[in-house]
C-alpha positions in Angstrom: 0.0 0.0 0.0 1.4 3.3 -1.1 2.1 5.8 1.7 1.5 9.6 1.9 3.7 12.2 0.3 3.4 15.9 1.4 5.7 18.6 0.1 6.1 21.9 2.1 6.9 24.8 -0.1 7.5 28.5 0.4 9.8 31.5 0.3 12.7 31.9 2.6 11.9 32.2 6.3 8.4 30.6 5.9 9.1 28.0 8.7 9.0 24.9 6.6 11.5 23.0 8.8 9.6 23.8 11.9 6.3 22.8 10.4 7.6 19.6 8.9 8.7 18.5 12.4 5.4 19.4 14.0 3.4 17.7 11.2 5.4 14.5 11.5 4.6 14.3 15.2 0.9 14.2 14.5 1.2 11.9 11.5 2.9 9.3 13.7 -0.4 8.8 15.4 -1.7 7.3 12.1 1.3 5.9 10.3 3.8 3.3 11.5 6.6 5.1 9.8 7.0 8.9 9.1 10.0 10.2 7.2 11.0 13.9 7.4 13.4 14.9 4.8 14.6 18.0 2.8 15.7 19.3 -0.6 18.3 19.7 -1.7 19.6 17.0 0.5 18.1 13.9 2.1 20.9 11.6 1.0 24.7 11.7 1.4 25.1 12.7 -2.3 22.3 15.2 -1.9 23.8 16.9 1.2 27.1 17.3 -0.6 25.3 19.0 -3.5 23.4 21.1 -1.0 26.7 22.4 0.4 27.8 23.5 -3.1 24.5 25.2 -3.8 24.2 27.1 -0.6 27.8 27.9 0.2 28.8 31.6 -0.1 31.6 30.7 -2.5 33.5 33.3 -4.5 32.8 31.6 -7.8 29.5 32.2 -9.6 27.0 29.4 -10.3 25.1 29.7 -13.5 21.3 29.3 -13.3 21.5 26.3 -15.6 24.1 24.7 -13.3 22.0 25.4 -10.3 18.9 23.8 -11.9 20.9 20.7 -13.0 22.5 20.2 -9.6 19.1 20.4 -7.9 17.7 17.9 -10.3 20.6 15.6 -9.7 20.1 15.8 -5.9 16.4 15.2 -6.4 16.9 12.1 -8.5 19.1 10.5 -5.8 16.6 11.6 -3.1 13.6 10.1 -4.9 15.3 6.8 -5.8 17.1 6.3 -2.5 14.6 7.7 0.0 11.2 8.9 -1.0 10.0 6.1 -3.4 11.2 3.2 -1.1 9.5 4.9 1.9 6.2 5.3 0.0 6.3 1.7 -1.2 6.6 0.6 2.5 3.5 2.6 3.3 5.3 5.4 5.2 4.3 9.1 5.3 6.9 11.3 3.8 7.1 15.0 4.7 9.5 16.8 2.4 10.9 20.3 3.0 10.7 21.5 -0.7 10.3 19.4 -3.9 9.9 20.1 -7.6 7.8 23.3 -7.2 10.8 24.9 -5.4 12.8 24.4 -8.6 10.0 26.0 -10.7 9.7 29.0 -8.3 13.5 29.6 -7.8 15.1 28.5 -11.0 12.3 29.6 -13.4 10.6 32.4 -11.5 13.6 33.6 -9.7 16.5 32.9 -12.1 14.4 33.3 -15.3 15.0 29.9 -16.9 12.2 28.6 -19.2 9.6 26.8 -17.1 9.4 24.0 -19.7 13.1 23.3 -19.4 13.0 23.1 -15.6 10.0 20.8 -15.8 11.7 18.6 -18.3 14.8 17.9 -16.2 12.7 17.3 -13.2 10.4 14.7 -14.9 13.5 12.5 -15.3 14.7 13.3 -11.8 11.4 12.3 -10.1 10.3 9.4 -12.4 6.9 11.1 -12.5 6.4 11.2 -8.7 4.1 13.9 -7.5 3.1 14.9 -3.9 -0.3 13.9 -2.7 -0.5 17.4 -1.2 1.5 20.6 -1.9 1.4 23.2 0.9 2.5 26.8 0.3 3.6 28.4 3.5 3.3 32.0 2.4 4.5 35.3 3.8 5.7 38.6 2.5 9.3 38.6 1.3 10.4 41.3 3.7 9.2 39.3 6.7 10.8 36.1 5.5 14.2 37.7 4.9 13.9 39.5 8.3 13.5 36.1 9.9 16.4 34.6 7.9 18.8 37.4 8.6 17.7 37.8 12.2 17.7 34.2 13.2 20.4 31.9 14.6 20.8 29.9 11.4 23.5 30.6 8.9 22.7 32.9 6.0 23.3 31.1 2.7 23.9 32.1 -1.0 20.2 32.0 -1.9 19.3 34.3 1.0 21.7 36.8 -0.4 20.1 36.8 -3.9 18.3 40.1 -3.4 14.8 41.2 -2.6 13.7 41.4 -6.3 14.8 37.8 -6.8 12.8 36.6 -3.8 9.7 38.6 -5.0 9.9 36.8 -8.3 10.1 33.5 -6.4 7.0 34.3 -4.4 5.1 35.5 -7.4 5.9 32.2 -9.2 4.6 30.2 -6.3 1.3 32.0 -6.6 1.2 31.4 -10.3 1.7 27.7 -9.7 -1.2 27.7 -7.2 -3.5 29.5 -9.6 -2.7 27.1 -12.3 -3.7 24.0 -10.2 -5.5 25.2 -7.1 -6.9 21.7 -6.2 -3.4 20.4 -5.7 -2.4 23.1 -3.2 -3.2 24.4 0.2 -2.0 28.0 1.0 -1.4 28.9 4.6 -0.5 32.3 6.0 2.9 31.6 7.5 3.4 35.1 8.9 1.4 34.1 12.1 2.8 32.3 15.2 4.0 28.7 14.5 1.3 27.1 16.5 -1.4 28.7 14.4 0.3 27.7 11.2 0.7 24.1 12.5 -3.0 23.8 13.3 -4.0 25.0 9.9 -1.5 22.6 8.3 -2.8 19.6 10.3 -6.4 20.5 9.5 -5.6 20.5 5.8 -3.8 17.1 6.0 -6.5 15.6 8.2 -9.2 16.7 5.7 -7.2 15.1 2.9 -6.8 11.8 4.8 -10.5 11.7 5.6 -11.4 12.3 2.0 -9.0 9.5 0.9 -10.4 7.1 3.4 -13.9 7.9 2.3 -13.0 7.5 -1.3 -11.4 4.1 -0.5 -14.5 3.0 1.4 -16.8 4.0 -1.5 -14.6 2.1 -3.9 -14.8 -1.1 -1.9 -18.6 -0.8 -1.6 -19.0 -0.3 -5.3 -16.8 -3.3 -6.1 
C-alpha cells in the first residue's frame, strides 16, 4: 500500500523546517513510519550537492548549473529515500520538492519553465506529492527572519529582494494554475497557528482519501 507524500513549499523564512517536524509528530499517530526529509539533501550525495549550492563561495554558479545540480540531488533523493518509503507505506514530509525548482530557477532565475520541468520529470520518475502546501508570507518578513535568526545565511538568502519577490510570485502562479493540488497557509502568524491549519488540511485530505477508498470497496 502506497504511503503519503506531502511537500512543504514557500519562500525563505516561511518556517518549513519547523512545520515539517510538527506535522510529522501528528502523522505518527496514524502511520507506523514517518520520514521527514529535505531538498536539496536527504541523502549523502544530496547533502554534498546542497553544500555546493548554498555555500557563499566566491565563484559564480550559472542558473543552468543550479537547476541541474538540484535535479541531480532530487533524482538521488527520490530513488534512494522517497519512493522506497512510500512503497513501504510510510508518510513522507519533504521540505521542498519540484515546485521549489520551478519557483526559484524559473521564477527567480528566469530559466524557461518548460526546461526546468523537463529535467525534473526525469529526476522524479513522474512522482508527485499527494499534497502541496505553500507556507506563504511577505518577502520582507521572510528575509527579516532569515537574517535575524540563529541559522547561517546562505547564497540563496543573499540573492536580493527582487529575486525573492519573483520566487513568491511564481509560487502564486503555480497555485493559480492548479488550485486543487495546493493548500495555501499564511505563515506570517505564530508557528502554533500555522501548524494547526496545516494539520487541518492534512486531516481533511486523509479523511477524503479514506472515504473514497470505502466507497470504492462498496461499489466493487
